[in-house]
C-alpha positions in Angstrom: 78.7 26.4 -63.6 80.3 26.1 -60.3 79.6 29.7 -59.4 75.8 29.2 -60.2 75.6 26.1 -57.8 77.4 28.2 -55.1 74.9 31.1 -55.5 71.9 28.7 -55.3 73.1 27.1 -52.1 73.8 30.5 -50.6 70.3 31.6 -51.6 68.7 28.4 -50.1 70.7 28.8 -46.9 69.5 32.4 -46.6 65.9 31.3 -47.3 65.9 28.6 -44.7 67.4 31.1 -42.3 64.7 33.6 -42.9 62.0 31.1 -42.6 63.7 29.7 -39.4 63.8 33.2 -37.8 60.1 33.9 -38.6 60.8 36.6 -41.3 58.5 34.8 -43.6 55.5 34.6 -41.2 53.0 36.1 -43.5 53.9 33.4 -46.0 53.4 30.4 -43.5 49.9 29.7 -44.6 51.0 29.6 -48.4 54.0 27.5 -47.5 52.0 25.0 -45.3 54.6 24.8 -42.7 55.8 26.5 -39.5 59.1 26.7 -38.2 57.8 25.7 -34.7 56.0 22.7 -35.8 52.3 21.6 -35.0 52.8 22.1 -31.2 51.0 23.9 -28.4 49.5 26.5 -28.1 48.2 26.4 -31.8 46.8 22.8 -31.5 45.0 23.7 -28.1 43.6 27.0 -29.8 42.0 24.8 -32.6 39.9 22.8 -30.1 36.3 23.4 -29.8 36.5 23.7 -26.0 40.1 23.9 -25.0 39.2 24.9 -21.4 37.5 21.4 -20.8 41.0 19.6 -21.2 42.6 19.1 -18.0 46.0 17.2 -17.7 46.3 14.7 -14.7 49.3 12.6 -13.5 49.5 9.2 -15.1 49.2 7.3 -11.9 46.0 9.2 -11.1 44.5 8.6 -14.4 44.8 4.8 -13.9 42.9 4.8 -10.6 39.3 3.1 -10.7 37.7 6.4 -9.4 39.3 8.4 -12.2 38.5 6.0 -14.9 34.9 5.8 -13.8 34.5 9.6 -13.8 36.1 9.8 -17.2 34.1 7.1 -18.7 31.2 8.2 -20.8 27.8 8.0 -19.4 26.4 4.6 -19.2 22.9 3.6 -20.1 20.3 4.9 -17.6 19.8 2.5 -14.7 16.7 0.4 -15.1 13.7 1.6 -13.3 13.5 0.6 -9.7 11.2 -2.4 -9.3 7.6 -1.7 -8.5 6.7 -2.1 -4.8 5.2 -5.5 -4.1 1.4 -5.3 -4.3 0.0 -5.1 -0.7 -1.4 -8.3 0.8 -5.2 -8.7 0.4 -6.8 -7.2 3.4 -8.5 -9.5 5.8 -11.2 -8.8 8.3 -12.4 -10.7 11.4 -16.1 -11.7 11.0 -18.4 -13.1 13.5 -21.9 -14.3 13.8 -23.8 -15.0 17.0 -24.7 -15.3 19.7 -26.2 -18.7 19.4 -27.9 -20.8 22.1 -27.4 -24.4 22.4 -30.5 -25.1 20.2 -29.3 -23.0 17.3 -25.5 -23.6 17.4 -25.5 -26.9 15.6 -27.5 -25.7 12.7 -25.2 -22.5 12.4 -22.1 -24.6 12.5 -23.5 -27.0 9.8 -24.3 -23.9 7.4 -20.8 -22.3 8.0 -18.9 -25.7 7.5 -20.8 -26.1 4.2 -19.6 -22.6 3.1 -16.0 -23.1 4.3 -15.3 -26.9 4.3 -11.6 -26.3 4.6 -11.9 -24.7 8.0 -10.7 -21.3 8.9 -13.2 -20.6 11.4 -14.0 -21.5 15.0 -16.4 -21.3 17.9 -16.0 -18.6 20.6 -17.6 -19.2 23.8 -19.2 -16.2 25.3 -19.7 -15.2 28.9 -22.6 -13.3 30.4 -23.8 -10.4 28.5 -26.0 -7.5 28.7 -28.6 -6.5 26.1 -30.4 -3.4 25.3 -33.7 -4.8 24.2 -37.4 -4.3 23.9 -40.1 -6.7 25.1 -40.9 -9.5 25.9 -43.6 -9.5 23.3 -46.5 -12.1 23.9 -48.3 -10.8 20.7 -46.3 -11.5 17.5 -48.2 -8.7 15.6 -47.1 -6.1 18.2 -43.6 -7.3 18.0 -43.6 -6.8 14.4 -45.1 -3.3 14.6 -42.4 -2.4 17.0 -39.6 -3.8 14.7 -41.0 -1.7 11.9 -41.0 1.4 14.1 -37.2 0.8 14.9 -36.4 0.2 11.3 -37.9 3.6 10.3 -35.6 5.2 12.9 -32.6 3.4 11.1 -32.4 0.6 13.8 -32.4 -3.0 12.8 -33.1 -5.2 15.8 -32.4 -8.8 16.2 -34.9 -11.4 17.5 -33.3 -13.0 20.6 -32.7 -16.8 20.6 -33.6 -16.6 24.2 -36.8 -15.8 25.7 -37.4 -13.4 28.6 -40.4 -14.5 30.8 -41.4 -17.1 27.9 -41.7 -14.4 25.3 -39.2 -13.2 22.7 -37.6 -9.9 22.8 -36.1 -7.5 20.1 -32.3 -7.0 20.8 -31.0 -3.5 19.8 -27.4 -4.1 20.9 -25.3 -6.6 23.0 -22.6 -5.7 25.5 -20.0 -7.5 27.7 -20.6 -5.3 30.8 -23.5 -3.7 32.4 -21.8 -0.2 32.3 -21.5 -0.4 28.5 -25.1 -1.3 28.2 -26.2 1.6 30.3 -24.2 3.9 28.2 -25.8 2.4 25.1 -29.3 2.6 26.6 -28.8 6.4 27.1 -27.6 6.8 23.4 -30.5 4.9 22.0 -32.8 7.0 24.3 -31.5 10.2 22.5 -32.5 8.6 19.3 -36.0 8.3 20.5 -35.9 4.7 21.8 -38.0 5.0 25.0 -39.2 1.7 26.0 -35.9 -0.3 25.7 -34.4 -1.9 28.9 -31.4 -3.8 29.8 -31.6 -7.6 29.9 -28.9 -9.7 31.5 -28.3 -13.1 29.7 -26.4 -15.7 31.7 -27.3 -18.8 29.6 -24.6 -20.6 27.5 -23.8 -18.6 24.3 -21.4 -19.1 21.5 -20.3 -17.1 18.4 -18.8 -18.5 15.1 -15.8 -16.5 14.1 -13.8 -16.4 10.8 -10.6 -14.4 12.2 -9.0 -13.7 8.8 -11.7 -13.7 6.1 -10.2 -12.4 2.7 -12.2 -10.6 0.2 -13.7 -13.9 -1.4 -14.5 -15.2 1.9 -16.2 -12.0 2.9 -18.4 -12.1 -0.1 -19.2 -15.8 0.6 -20.1 -15.1 4.2 -22.3 -12.1 3.3 -24.2 -14.3 0.8 -25.2 -16.9 3.3 -28.9 -17.0 4.0 -29.7 -15.3 7.2 -32.5 -17.5 8.1 -29.9 -20.5 8.1 -28.0 -18.5 10.7 -31.1 -18.0 12.8 -31.2 -14.2 11.7 -27.7 -13.4 12.9 -25.5 -13.0 9.9 -21.9 -12.3 10.0 -20.6 -8.9 10.9 -17.3 -7.4 12.2 -15.9 -8.9 15.3 -17.2 -6.8 18.3 -16.4 -7.0 22.0 -13.9 -9.6 22.8 -12.1 -9.5 19.4 
């Protein structure tokens, strides 16, 4: 009995020695254990992407920059806020000129449309008009007006009178040089009988310097006859 135990211990030692030295490598899979244990490089070889593993010093791994780089991607940043809508476009609009006789009525009309203000009066200096007339005959003036409209020109009946009769104003200017240049341009469009009329009587214009879209529509809807035929348009000379 003692001899058998000695033989078994001897065989066990021989088997362990053979396993330890790797002589039983072909049987490692069946045995389920390796003499070197579950260490590198076998564990690294079983990784899906072992080349992506990179060892860094412990102190470097604790730095905020490293932690941020190693952290999983966060949720995508929220979309940048949409740019603020552009401010409503405004325009400078003006009606006139008005002589002393027409100014009060025009101001009353504008005040009824814009009771909260936002408009003002602009005093005008001497001006030079490219005009036709004066017309003693009202029928002749209407024929001349119709002829100008066929050429795409919409004249304005002057609130002032030249020689006691009304004139048809084609354009107004703040200098004689500008009026002469305009007269030449109108002549190229077939306006042959126009002339320059200097006006030195007191004149005023009604101005809305910052009319928003709603105000622009309101001014455009004002009856022209209440403004003595001179509706609001873009601010011209002297704006």
